[in-house]
C-alpha positions as CSV (number, residue, x, y, z in Angstrom):
1,M,-28.0,-44.0,-1.0
2,R,-29.4,-40.6,-0.5
3,L,-27.6,-38.9,-3.5
4,S,-29.8,-35.8,-3.6
5,K,-29.1,-32.4,-5.0
6,E,-32.0,-30.7,-3.1
7,K,-29.7,-28.8,-0.7
8,A,-27.1,-26.2,-1.5
9,P,-25.2,-26.7,-4.7
10,V,-22.1,-28.8,-4.4
11,S,-19.0,-29.1,-6.6
12,S,-18.9,-32.8,-7.0
13,A,-20.5,-36.2,-6.3
14,I,-17.9,-36.7,-3.6
15,D,-19.3,-33.6,-1.8
16,I,-22.8,-35.1,-1.9
17,L,-21.4,-38.4,-0.6
18,V,-19.7,-36.6,2.3
19,R,-22.9,-34.8,3.2
20,N,-24.8,-38.1,3.1
21,A,-22.1,-39.7,5.4
22,A,-22.9,-37.0,8.0
23,I,-26.6,-37.8,7.7
24,H,-25.8,-41.5,8.2
25,E,-23.7,-40.8,11.3
26,A,-26.7,-38.9,12.8
27,D,-28.9,-42.0,12.6
28,F,-26.3,-44.7,12.9
29,E,-27.7,-47.8,14.6
30,G,-24.5,-48.7,16.4
31,P,-21.7,-51.1,15.8
32,R,-22.1,-54.6,14.5
33,E,-20.0,-57.7,14.9
34,V,-17.2,-58.3,12.5
35,I,-18.3,-61.9,11.8
36,P,-21.1,-61.8,9.2
37,T,-24.3,-63.3,10.8
38,E,-25.2,-65.3,7.7
39,H,-21.6,-66.6,7.3
40,V,-21.7,-66.0,3.6
41,A,-19.5,-64.1,1.2
42,I,-20.9,-62.7,-2.0
43,V,-18.6,-61.9,-4.9
44,T,-20.0,-59.6,-7.6
45,C,-19.2,-56.9,-10.1
46,M,-18.5,-53.3,-9.1
47,D,-21.4,-52.2,-11.5
48,S,-23.5,-49.6,-9.7
49,R,-26.7,-51.2,-10.9
50,I,-26.2,-54.1,-8.6
51,D,-27.7,-53.5,-5.1
52,I,-26.6,-56.7,-3.4
53,F,-28.3,-55.8,-0.1
54,R,-31.7,-55.2,-1.8
55,I,-31.4,-58.2,-4.2
56,F,-30.7,-60.7,-1.5
57,G,-32.7,-59.0,1.3
58,L,-29.6,-58.4,3.5
59,D,-28.9,-55.9,6.2
60,S,-25.5,-54.5,7.2
61,G,-23.5,-57.1,9.1
62,Q,-25.0,-60.2,7.5
63,A,-22.6,-60.9,4.7
64,H,-19.2,-60.0,3.2
65,I,-19.7,-58.2,-0.1
66,L,-16.7,-58.4,-2.3
67,R,-16.6,-56.5,-5.6
68,N,-14.3,-56.0,-8.6
69,A,-14.7,-55.4,-12.3
70,G,-16.7,-58.4,-13.6
71,G,-17.1,-60.1,-10.3
72,L,-14.1,-62.2,-11.2
73,A,-12.4,-64.9,-9.0
74,S,-9.1,-63.1,-9.4
75,D,-6.1,-63.8,-7.2
76,D,-6.9,-60.8,-5.0
77,M,-10.6,-61.9,-4.7
78,L,-9.4,-65.4,-3.7
79,R,-7.1,-63.7,-1.1
80,S,-10.2,-61.9,0.3
81,L,-12.2,-65.1,0.4
82,V,-9.5,-66.9,2.3
83,L,-9.5,-64.1,4.9
84,S,-13.3,-64.1,5.0
85,Q,-13.4,-67.8,5.7
86,R,-10.3,-68.3,7.9
87,A,-10.5,-65.1,9.9
88,M,-14.2,-64.2,9.9
89,Q,-16.0,-67.5,9.8
90,T,-17.9,-67.4,6.5
91,R,-18.7,-70.9,5.1
92,E,-20.6,-70.3,1.9
93,I,-19.8,-68.3,-1.3
94,V,-22.1,-66.8,-3.9
95,L,-20.5,-65.7,-7.2
96,M,-22.8,-63.4,-9.2
97,H,-22.1,-62.0,-12.6
98,H,-24.7,-59.9,-14.5
99,T,-26.1,-59.1,-17.9
100,R,-24.8,-56.1,-19.8
101,C,-21.4,-56.2,-18.0
102,G,-18.7,-54.0,-19.4
103,L,-16.3,-56.9,-19.6
104,H,-18.7,-59.1,-21.6
105,G,-17.5,-58.9,-25.1
106,T,-14.7,-56.4,-24.5
107,D,-11.7,-56.8,-26.8
108,E,-8.9,-57.2,-24.2
109,A,-6.2,-57.2,-26.9
110,A,-7.4,-53.9,-28.3
111,L,-7.6,-52.4,-24.8
112,N,-4.0,-53.5,-24.0
113,A,-2.9,-52.1,-27.4
114,T,-4.4,-48.8,-26.5
115,L,-2.7,-48.7,-23.1
116,V,0.6,-49.7,-24.7
117,S,0.3,-46.8,-27.2
118,E,-0.7,-44.3,-24.5
119,V,1.5,-45.4,-21.6
120,G,4.4,-47.3,-23.3
121,H,3.7,-50.7,-21.8
122,A,0.9,-53.1,-20.9
123,P,-0.5,-53.4,-17.4
124,P,0.8,-56.3,-15.3
125,Y,-2.7,-57.8,-15.0
126,R,-5.4,-59.1,-17.2
127,F,-8.8,-57.4,-17.3
128,G,-10.7,-60.6,-17.5
129,A,-12.9,-59.9,-20.6
130,F,-15.2,-62.8,-21.5
131,E,-17.5,-63.9,-24.4
132,D,-19.7,-66.4,-22.6
133,L,-21.5,-65.1,-19.5
134,D,-22.5,-68.5,-18.1
135,G,-19.1,-69.9,-19.0
136,A,-17.5,-67.1,-17.0
137,V,-19.7,-67.9,-14.0
138,R,-18.8,-71.6,-14.3
139,D,-15.1,-70.8,-14.5
140,A,-15.3,-68.6,-11.4
141,V,-17.1,-71.3,-9.4
142,Q,-14.6,-74.0,-10.5
143,R,-11.7,-71.7,-9.6
144,V,-13.0,-71.0,-6.1
145,R,-13.9,-74.7,-5.5
146,A,-10.3,-75.6,-6.5
147,H,-8.6,-73.1,-4.3
148,P,-6.7,-75.1,-1.7
149,F,-6.5,-72.4,1.0
150,L,-10.3,-72.1,1.3
151,P,-11.5,-74.6,4.0
152,H,-15.2,-74.4,2.9
153,R,-15.5,-75.1,-0.9
154,D,-18.6,-77.3,-0.8
155,H,-21.1,-74.5,-0.7
156,V,-20.0,-72.3,-3.7
157,R,-22.8,-71.4,-6.2
158,G,-22.9,-69.2,-9.2
159,F,-25.6,-66.9,-10.5
160,V,-26.4,-64.3,-13.1
161,Y,-28.3,-61.1,-12.3
162,D,-30.3,-59.6,-15.1
163,V,-30.0,-55.8,-14.8
164,E,-33.0,-55.3,-17.1
165,T,-35.5,-57.4,-15.1
166,G,-34.0,-57.9,-11.6
167,H,-34.1,-61.7,-12.1
168,V,-31.4,-63.8,-10.5
169,R,-30.8,-67.3,-12.1
170,E,-28.5,-70.0,-11.0
171,V,-25.8,-71.3,-13.3
172,H,-25.3,-75.0,-12.5
173,V,-21.7,-76.3,-12.5
């Protein structure tokens, strides 16, 4: 991303992003097919330190990149994976968590208590905090492999990305 403040001062990060979008449009390479060329979906965390395209050497149009807080195999993530496989021909799934994740070690009960005190009730969802990083990856892989609406569950693998070193290691299930 070309998030640069070299030009005229702007009022927010969104203004910079909009300016960068105009630059992107000027050198846009043209449309790509909706079907990912590598037929793979990658589920990872929303953490801004994770550059999936760079980590896996991908270009636009090669894979579905699905992100949420923690890279969890939530109901909504499973919904997206079902659509990815059934409507857009992906056949393999990579689940990648990472070190120093905000959900790793978070006290979910305390977070909910804070929200109840501020808003008056708890949210209708869990945040998915976890204590064991590898265990969370194994749980995600098992949940995806067990999802009956996914036609391709034989090529689901889990990984951990180290945000300090750039190393990606597989978590065997």
